[in-house]
LUMDREN-886966 format. One record per atom (N, C-alpha, C): atom name; x, y, z; residue number from 1; residue in three letters. Coordinates in steps of 0.1 Angstrom, whole numbers, plus 5000, padded with zeros to 4 digits. Each point is the difference from the previous one (the first is absolute). Layout:
> CA, X, Y, Z, NUM, ALA $
...
//
This chain:
> N, 7578, 2281, 9724, 1, UNK $
> CA, 4997, 5008, 5012, 1, UNK $
> C, 4989, 4993, 5008, 1, UNK $
> N, 5002, 4999, 5013, 2, UNK $
> CA, 4991, 4993, 5009, 2, UNK $
> C, 4987, 5009, 5001, 2, UNK $
> N, 4989, 4993, 5003, 3, UNK $
> CA, 4987, 5006, 5001, 3, UNK $
> C, 4999, 5011, 5011, 3, UNK $
> N, 5007, 4998, 5011, 4, UNK $
> CA, 5000, 5010, 5011, 4, UNK $
> C, 5007, 5013, 4995, 4, UNK $
> N, 5011, 4998, 4992, 5, UNK $
> CA, 5007, 5012, 4994, 5, UNK $
> C, 4991, 5007, 4990, 5, UNK $
> N, 4993, 4992, 4992, 6, UNK $
> CA, 4990, 5006, 4990, 6, UNK $
> C, 4989, 5008, 5008, 6, UNK $
> N, 4995, 4994, 5011, 7, UNK $
> CA, 4990, 5006, 5008, 7, UNK $
> C, 5005, 5014, 5005, 7, UNK $
> N, 5012, 5000, 5005, 8, UNK $
> CA, 5006, 5013, 5005, 8, UNK $
> C, 5002, 5010, 4989, 8, UNK $
> N, 5004, 4995, 4988, 9, UNK $
> CA, 5001, 5008, 4989, 9, UNK $
> C, 4987, 5006, 4995, 9, UNK $
> N, 4989, 4992, 5001, 10, UNK $
> CA, 4987, 5005, 4996, 10, UNK $
> C, 4995, 5011, 5010, 10, UNK $
> N, 5003, 4998, 5013, 11, UNK $
> CA, 4996, 5010, 5010, 11, UNK $
> C, 5007, 5014, 4996, 11, UNK $
> N, 5013, 4999, 4997, 12, UNK $
> CA, 5007, 5013, 4996, 12, UNK $
> C, 4995, 5005, 4987, 12, UNK $
> N, 4997, 4992, 4990, 13, UNK $
> CA, 4995, 5004, 4987, 13, UNK $
> C, 4986, 5007, 5001, 13, UNK $
> N, 4992, 4993, 5008, 14, UNK $
> CA, 4986, 5006, 5002, 14, UNK $
> C, 5001, 5014, 5006, 14, UNK $
> N, 5008, 5001, 5010, 15, UNK $
> CA, 5002, 5013, 5007, 15, UNK $
> C, 5005, 5011, 4991, 15, UNK $
> N, 5009, 4996, 4990, 16, UNK $
> CA, 5005, 5010, 4991, 16, UNK $
> C, 4991, 5003, 4989, 16, UNK $
> N, 4990, 4992, 4997, 17, UNK $
> CA, 4991, 5002, 4988, 17, UNK $
> C, 4987, 5008, 5005, 17, UNK $
> N, 4996, 4999, 5012, 18, UNK $
> CA, 4988, 5006, 5005, 18, UNK $
> C, 5002, 5015, 5002, 18, UNK $
> N, 4989, 5008, 4998, 19, UNK $
> CA, 5001, 5014, 5003, 19, UNK $
> C, 5002, 5002, 5015, 19, UNK $
> N, 5008, 5011, 5004, 20, UNK $
> CA, 5003, 5002, 5014, 20, UNK $
> C, 4989, 5008, 5006, 20, UNK $
> N, 4998, 4999, 5013, 21, UNK $
> CA, 5007, 4991, 5009, 21, UNK $
> C, 4994, 4986, 4999, 21, UNK $
> N, 5008, 4990, 5004, 22, UNK $
> CA, 4996, 4986, 5000, 22, UNK $
> C, 4997, 4995, 5014, 22, UNK $
> N, 4988, 4996, 5003, 23, UNK $
> CA, 4997, 4994, 5013, 23, UNK $
> C, 5001, 4985, 4998, 23, UNK $
> N, 5007, 4993, 5009, 24, UNK $
> CA, 5002, 4986, 4999, 24, UNK $
> C, 4996, 4994, 5013, 24, UNK $
> N, 4992, 4989, 4999, 25, UNK $
> CA, 4995, 4993, 5012, 25, UNK $
> C, 4999, 4985, 4997, 25, UNK $
> N, 4999, 4992, 5010, 26, UNK $
> CA, 4998, 4986, 4999, 26, UNK $
> C, 4985, 4996, 5002, 26, UNK $
> N, 4994, 4993, 4991, 27, UNK $
> CA, 4986, 4996, 5001, 27, UNK $
> C, 4999, 4988, 5009, 27, UNK $
> N, 4988, 4997, 5004, 28, UNK $
> CA, 4997, 4989, 5009, 28, UNK $
> C, 5005, 4986, 4995, 28, UNK $
> N, 5000, 4999, 4987, 29, UNK $
> CA, 5004, 4987, 4994, 29, UNK $
> C, 5015, 4999, 4998, 29, UNK $
> N, 5008, 5011, 5004, 30, UNK $
> CA, 5014, 5000, 4999, 30, UNK $
> C, 5005, 5007, 4987, 30, UNK $
> N, 4991, 5003, 4991, 31, UNK $
> CA, 5005, 5007, 4988, 31, UNK $
> C, 5003, 5014, 5004, 31, UNK $
> N, 5007, 5007, 4991, 32, UNK $
> CA, 5004, 5014, 5002, 32, UNK $
> C, 4991, 5009, 4991, 32, UNK $
> N, 4995, 5011, 5006, 33, UNK $
> CA, 4992, 5009, 4993, 33, UNK $
> C, 5007, 5013, 4998, 33, UNK $
> N, 5001, 5006, 4988, 34, UNK $
> CA, 5006, 5012, 4997, 34, UNK $
> C, 4989, 5009, 4995, 34, UNK $
> N, 4999, 5013, 5005, 35, UNK $
> CA, 4991, 5009, 4995, 35, UNK $
> C, 5008, 5013, 4996, 35, UNK $
> N, 5000, 5003, 4988, 36, UNK $
> CA, 5008, 5011, 4995, 36, UNK $
> C, 4992, 5013, 4996, 36, UNK $
> N, 5005, 5011, 5004, 37, UNK $
> CA, 4994, 5013, 4996, 37, UNK $
> C, 4993, 5007, 5012, 37, UNK $
> N, 4999, 5013, 4998, 38, UNK $
> CA, 4993, 5008, 5010, 38, UNK $
> C, 4992, 5011, 4992, 38, UNK $
> N, 4987, 4998, 4998, 39, UNK $
> CA, 4992, 4989, 5004, 39, UNK $
> C, 5003, 4987, 4994, 39, UNK $
> N, 4996, 4989, 5006, 40, UNK $
> CA, 5004, 4987, 4995, 40, UNK $
> C, 4996, 4997, 4986, 40, UNK $
> N, 5009, 4994, 4992, 41, UNK $
> CA, 4997, 4997, 4986, 41, UNK $
> C, 5001, 4985, 4997, 41, UNK $
> N, 5010, 4993, 5005, 42, UNK $
> CA, 5002, 4986, 4996, 42, UNK $
> C, 5002, 4992, 5013, 42, UNK $
> N, 4994, 4987, 4999, 43, UNK $
> CA, 5002, 4991, 5011, 43, UNK $
> C, 5006, 4987, 4994, 43, UNK $
> N, 5011, 4996, 5006, 44, UNK $
> CA, 5007, 4988, 4996, 44, UNK $
> C, 5000, 4990, 5012, 44, UNK $
> N, 4996, 4988, 4997, 45, UNK $
> CA, 5001, 4989, 5010, 45, UNK $
> C, 5009, 4989, 4996, 45, UNK $
> N, 5011, 4999, 5008, 46, UNK $
> CA, 5011, 4990, 4996, 46, UNK $
> C, 4998, 4988, 5010, 46, UNK $
> N, 4998, 4989, 4994, 47, UNK $
> CA, 4999, 4987, 5008, 47, UNK $
> C, 5011, 4991, 4996, 47, UNK $
> N, 5001, 4988, 5006, 48, UNK $
> CA, 5010, 4990, 4998, 48, UNK $
> C, 5003, 4997, 4985, 48, UNK $
> N, 4989, 4999, 4992, 49, UNK $
> CA, 5002, 4996, 4986, 49, UNK $
> C, 4993, 5009, 4990, 49, UNK $
> N, 4993, 5011, 5005, 50, UNK $
> CA, 4993, 5008, 4991, 50, UNK $
> C, 5001, 5015, 5004, 50, UNK $
> N, 4998, 5009, 4991, 51, UNK $
> CA, 4999, 5014, 5003, 51, UNK $
> C, 4987, 5005, 4992, 51, UNK $
> N, 4992, 5007, 5008, 52, UNK $
> CA, 4988, 5006, 4994, 52, UNK $
> C, 5001, 5015, 5000, 52, UNK $
> N, 4996, 5006, 4989, 53, UNK $
> CA, 5000, 5015, 4998, 53, UNK $
> C, 4986, 5005, 4999, 53, UNK $
> N, 4997, 5010, 5007, 54, UNK $
> CA, 4986, 5005, 5000, 54, UNK $
> C, 5000, 5015, 5000, 54, UNK $
> N, 4990, 5006, 4994, 55, UNK $
> CA, 4997, 5014, 5001, 55, UNK $
> C, 4994, 5003, 5013, 55, UNK $
> N, 5005, 5010, 5007, 56, UNK $
> CA, 4994, 5004, 5013, 56, UNK $
> C, 4986, 5004, 4998, 56, UNK $
> N, 4990, 4996, 5008, 57, UNK $
> CA, 4986, 5004, 4999, 57, UNK $
> C, 4994, 4996, 5014, 57, UNK $
> N, 4988, 5006, 5002, 58, UNK $
> CA, 4993, 4997, 5012, 58, UNK $
> C, 4986, 5007, 4999, 58, UNK $
> N, 4992, 4997, 5011, 59, UNK $
> CA, 4987, 5005, 5001, 59, UNK $
> C, 4997, 5006, 5014, 59, UNK $
> N, 4992, 5010, 5000, 60, UNK $
> CA, 4995, 5005, 5013, 60, UNK $
> C, 4988, 4992, 5004, 60, UNK $
> N, 5002, 4992, 5011, 61, UNK $
> CA, 4989, 4992, 5005, 61, UNK $
> C, 4991, 5008, 5009, 61, UNK $
> N, 5005, 5011, 5006, 62, UNK $
> CA, 4993, 5009, 5008, 62, UNK $
> C, 5008, 5013, 5001, 62, UNK $
> N, 4995, 5011, 5005, 63, UNK $
> CA, 5007, 5012, 4999, 63, UNK $
> C, 5014, 5000, 5007, 63, UNK $
> N, 5002, 4991, 5009, 64, UNK $
> CA, 5014, 4999, 5006, 64, UNK $
> C, 5007, 4988, 4998, 64, UNK $
> N, 4995, 4991, 4991, 65, UNK $
> CA, 5006, 4987, 4997, 65, UNK $
> C, 5003, 4998, 4986, 65, UNK $
> N, 5013, 5000, 4996, 66, UNK $
> CA, 5004, 4998, 4987, 66, UNK $
> C, 5007, 4986, 4999, 66, UNK $
> N, 4995, 4992, 4991, 67, UNK $
> CA, 5006, 4986, 4998, 67, UNK $
> C, 5008, 4999, 4987, 67, UNK $
> N, 5012, 4996, 5001, 68, UNK $
> CA, 5009, 4999, 4989, 68, UNK $
> C, 4995, 4987, 4992, 68, UNK $
> N, 4998, 5001, 4987, 69, UNK $
> CA, 4996, 4989, 4991, 69, UNK $
> C, 5008, 5001, 4987, 69, UNK $
> N, 5012, 4996, 5000, 70, UNK $
> CA, 5009, 5002, 4988, 70, UNK $
> C, 4994, 4992, 4988, 70, UNK $
> N, 5002, 5006, 4988, 71, UNK $
> CA, 4996, 4994, 4988, 71, UNK $
> C, 5012, 4992, 4994, 71, UNK $
> N, 4999, 4987, 4999, 72, UNK $
> CA, 5012, 4993, 4995, 72, UNK $
> C, 5002, 5002, 4985, 72, UNK $
> N, 5013, 5003, 4997, 73, UNK $
> CA, 5004, 5002, 4987, 73, UNK $
> C, 5007, 4987, 4994, 73, UNK $
> N, 5007, 4993, 5009, 74, UNK $
> CA, 5007, 4988, 4995, 74, UNK $
> C, 5007, 4993, 5011, 74, UNK $
> N, 5004, 4987, 4997, 75, UNK $
> CA, 5007, 4992, 5009, 75, UNK $
> C, 5011, 4992, 4993, 75, UNK $
> N, 5011, 4999, 5006, 76, UNK $
> CA, 5012, 4993, 4995, 76, UNK $
> C, 5003, 4988, 5009, 76, UNK $
> N, 5003, 4989, 4994, 77, UNK $
> CA, 5006, 4989, 5008, 77, UNK $
> C, 5015, 5002, 4999, 77, UNK $
> N, 5006, 5007, 5009, 78, UNK $
> CA, 5014, 5005, 4998, 78, UNK $
> C, 5010, 4988, 5000, 78, UNK $
> N, 4997, 4990, 5007, 79, UNK $
> CA, 5010, 4988, 5001, 79, UNK $
> C, 5001, 4993, 4986, 79, UNK $
> N, 4989, 5001, 4992, 80, UNK $
> CA, 5000, 4993, 4987, 80, UNK $
> C, 5007, 5008, 4989, 80, UNK $
> N, 5001, 5013, 5002, 81, UNK $
> CA, 5005, 5008, 4989, 81, UNK $
> C, 5015, 5003, 5003, 81, UNK $
> N, 5008, 5002, 4989, 82, UNK $
> CA, 5014, 5004, 5001, 82, UNK $
> C, 5000, 5014, 5007, 82, UNK $
> N, 5011, 5004, 5006, 83, UNK $
> CA, 5001, 5012, 5007, 83, UNK $
> C, 4997, 5013, 4992, 83, UNK $
> N, 5006, 5001, 4988, 84, UNK $
> CA, 4998, 5011, 4991, 84, UNK $
> C, 4985, 5001, 4996, 84, UNK $
> N, 4994, 4989, 4996, 85, UNK $
> CA, 4986, 5001, 4996, 85, UNK $
> C, 4991, 5004, 5012, 85, UNK $
> N, 5003, 4995, 5011, 86, UNK $
> CA, 4993, 5004, 5012, 86, UNK $
> C, 5000, 5015, 5002, 86, UNK $
> N, 5012, 5006, 5000, 87, UNK $
> CA, 5002, 5014, 5002, 87, UNK $
> C, 4993, 5009, 4990, 87, UNK $
> N, 5001, 4995, 4987, 88, UNK $
> CA, 4994, 5008, 4989, 88, UNK $
> C, 4984, 5000, 5002, 88, UNK $
> N, 4995, 4988, 5002, 89, UNK $
> CA, 4986, 4998, 5002, 89, UNK $
> C, 4995, 5008, 5012, 89, UNK $
> N, 5007, 4999, 5011, 90, UNK $
> CA, 4996, 5007, 5012, 90, UNK $
> C, 5000, 5015, 4998, 90, UNK $
> N, 5010, 5005, 4994, 91, UNK $
> CA, 5001, 5014, 4997, 91, UNK $
> C, 4988, 5005, 4991, 91, UNK $
> N, 4997, 4992, 4990, 92, UNK $
> CA, 4988, 5004, 4991, 92, UNK $
> C, 4987, 5000, 5008, 92, UNK $
> N, 4998, 4990, 5009, 93, UNK $
> CA, 4988, 4999, 5008, 93, UNK $
> C, 4999, 5012, 5009, 93, UNK $
> N, 5011, 5004, 5007, 94, UNK $
> CA, 5000, 5011, 5009, 94, UNK $
> C, 4997, 5013, 4992, 94, UNK $
> N, 5006, 5002, 4989, 95, UNK $
> CA, 4998, 5012, 4991, 95, UNK $
> C, 4985, 5000, 4996, 95, UNK $
> N, 4995, 4989, 4995, 96, UNK $
> CA, 4986, 4999, 4996, 96, UNK $
> C, 4990, 5003, 5012, 96, UNK $
> N, 5003, 4995, 5011, 97, UNK $
> CA, 4991, 5003, 5012, 97, UNK $
> C, 5000, 5014, 5004, 97, UNK $
> N, 5012, 5006, 4999, 98, UNK $
> CA, 5001, 5015, 5003, 98, UNK $
> C, 4993, 5008, 4990, 98, UNK $
> N, 5001, 4997, 4987, 99, UNK $
> CA, 4993, 5007, 4990, 99, UNK $
> C, 4985, 4999, 5002, 99, UNK $
> N, 4995, 4988, 5003, 100, UNK $
> CA, 4986, 4998, 5002, 100, UNK $
> C, 4995, 5009, 5012, 100, UNK $
> N, 5007, 5000, 5011, 101, UNK $
> CA, 4997, 5008, 5011, 101, UNK $
> C, 4999, 5015, 4997, 101, UNK $
> N, 5011, 5005, 4994, 102, UNK $
> CA, 5000, 5014, 4997, 102, UNK $
> C, 4989, 5004, 4990, 102, UNK $
> N, 4996, 4991, 4991, 103, UNK $
> CA, 4990, 5003, 4991, 103, UNK $
> C, 4986, 5002, 5007, 103, UNK $
> N, 4999, 4995, 5012, 104, UNK $
> CA, 4987, 5002, 5007, 104, UNK $
> C, 4999, 5013, 5008, 104, UNK $
> N, 5011, 5007, 5001, 105, UNK $
> CA, 5000, 5013, 5007, 105, UNK $
> C, 4991, 5009, 4993, 105, UNK $
> N, 4993, 5009, 5008, 106, UNK $
> CA, 4991, 5010, 4995, 106, UNK $
> C, 5004, 5013, 5006, 106, UNK $
> N, 4996, 5011, 4994, 107, UNK $
> CA, 5003, 5013, 5005, 107, UNK $
> C, 4989, 5005, 5008, 107, UNK $
> N, 5003, 5006, 5011, 108, UNK $
> CA, 4990, 5007, 5009, 108, UNK $
> C, 4995, 5012, 4992, 108, UNK $
> N, 4987, 5002, 4999, 109, UNK $
> CA, 4995, 5011, 4992, 109, UNK $
> C, 5003, 5014, 5007, 109, UNK $
> N, 5004, 5000, 5012, 110, UNK $
> CA, 5003, 5013, 5007, 110, UNK $
> C, 5014, 5004, 4999, 110, UNK $
> N, 5009, 4991, 5003, 111, UNK $
> CA, 5015, 5003, 5000, 111, UNK $
> C, 5007, 4995, 4988, 111, UNK $
> N, 4993, 4992, 4992, 112, UNK $
> CA, 5006, 4994, 4988, 112, UNK $
> C, 5012, 4991, 5001, 112, UNK $
> N, 5002, 4995, 5013, 113, UNK $
> CA, 5011, 4991, 5002, 113, UNK $
> C, 4995, 4986, 4998, 113, UNK $
> N, 5009, 4991, 4995, 114, UNK $
> CA, 4996, 4986, 4998, 114, UNK $
> C, 5001, 4991, 5013, 114, UNK $
> N, 4990, 4992, 5002, 115, UNK $
> CA, 4999, 4992, 5012, 115, UNK $
> C, 4995, 4986, 4996, 115, UNK $
> N, 5004, 4990, 5008, 116, UNK $
> CA, 4995, 4986, 4998, 116, UNK $
> C, 4985, 5000, 5003, 116, UNK $
> N, 4992, 4991, 4994, 117, UNK $
> CA, 4986, 5001, 5002, 117, UNK $
> C, 4995, 4999, 5014, 117, UNK $
> N, 5007, 4992, 5009, 118, UNK $
> CA, 4995, 4999, 5014, 118, UNK $
> C, 5002, 5013, 5008, 118, UNK $
> N, 5008, 5009, 4995, 119, UNK $
> CA, 5002, 5013, 5007, 119, UNK $
> C, 4990, 5010, 4996, 119, UNK $
> N, 4992, 4998, 4991, 120, UNK $
> CA, 4990, 5010, 4996, 120, UNK $
> C, 4986, 4996, 5005, 120, UNK $
> N, 4993, 5010, 5004, 121, UNK $
> CA, 4987, 4998, 5006, 121, UNK $
> C, 4989, 5006, 4992, 121, UNK $
> N, 4990, 5006, 5006, 122, UNK $
> CA, 4988, 5005, 4993, 122, UNK $
> C, 5004, 5009, 4988, 122, UNK $
> N, 4995, 4997, 4989, 123, UNK $
> CA, 5002, 5007, 4987, 123, UNK $
> C, 5015, 5000, 4997, 123, UNK $
> N, 5008, 4989, 5004, 124, UNK $
> CA, 5014, 4999, 4997, 124, UNK $
> C, 5008, 5011, 5006, 124, UNK $
> N, 4996, 5006, 5011, 125, UNK $
> CA, 5008, 5010, 5007, 125, UNK $
> C, 5009, 4994, 5010, 125, UNK $
> N, 5013, 5005, 5000, 126, UNK $
> CA, 5010, 4994, 5009, 126, UNK $
> C, 4996, 5004, 5014, 126, UNK $
> N, 5005, 4993, 5010, 127, UNK $
> CA, 4997, 5003, 5014, 127, UNK $
> C, 5004, 5014, 5005, 127, UNK $
> N, 5011, 5005, 4994, 128, UNK $
> CA, 5005, 5013, 5004, 128, UNK $
> C, 4991, 5011, 4995, 128, UNK $
> N, 4995, 4999, 4988, 129, UNK $
> CA, 4991, 5010, 4995, 129, UNK $
> C, 4986, 4998, 5006, 129, UNK $
> N, 4996, 4988, 5004, 130, UNK $
> CA, 4988, 4998, 5006, 130, UNK $
> C, 4999, 5007, 5014, 130, UNK $
> N, 5012, 5000, 5007, 131, UNK $
> CA, 5001, 5006, 5013, 131, UNK $
> C, 4998, 5016, 4999, 131, UNK $
> N, 5004, 5005, 4988, 132, UNK $
> CA, 4999, 5015, 4998, 132, UNK $
> C, 4985, 5004, 4998, 132, UNK $
> N, 4991, 4991, 4997, 133, UNK $
> CA, 4986, 5003, 4998, 133, UNK $
> C, 4997, 5004, 4986, 133, UNK $
> N, 4988, 5004, 4997, 134, UNK $
> CA, 4996, 5003, 4986, 134, UNK $
> C, 5008, 5012, 4994, 134, UNK $
> N, 5003, 4998, 4988, 135, UNK $
> CA, 5008, 5010, 4993, 135, UNK $
> C, 4990, 5008, 4991, 135, UNK $
> N, 5002, 5014, 5001, 136, UNK $
> CA, 4991, 5009, 4993, 136, UNK $
> C, 5008, 5004, 4988, 136, UNK $
> N, 4995, 4999, 4988, 137, UNK $
> CA, 5007, 5004, 4988, 137, UNK $
> C, 4995, 5013, 4995, 137, UNK $
//
């Protein structure tokens, strides 16, 4: 199989393995970035010879400015590996990144729903409960 066919196959495989919805874009260096999940869970960057899998993460740099800073889980040199080995390894990395992300979710003490850490604010309260104001028990 030619490398361009494998590349197209990887694009389809990544899209099928990520949690939905999948946002796909092209980075400045020509690589493809896939972000899966709502809220986002996994980031995959596919380049000419490698694929990087990361757990979605970020930081609030100011009240209105969130910067995405994915935590790398692993990288594969997909041109060096046989097709089956690439797919198995990529699937395991995506699954691991998703599990890591979901393990960081915390429950809002007011509504008891699970949220990613960047969605919780003062005292781990979600933005929806924060808008409601103080809760009297």
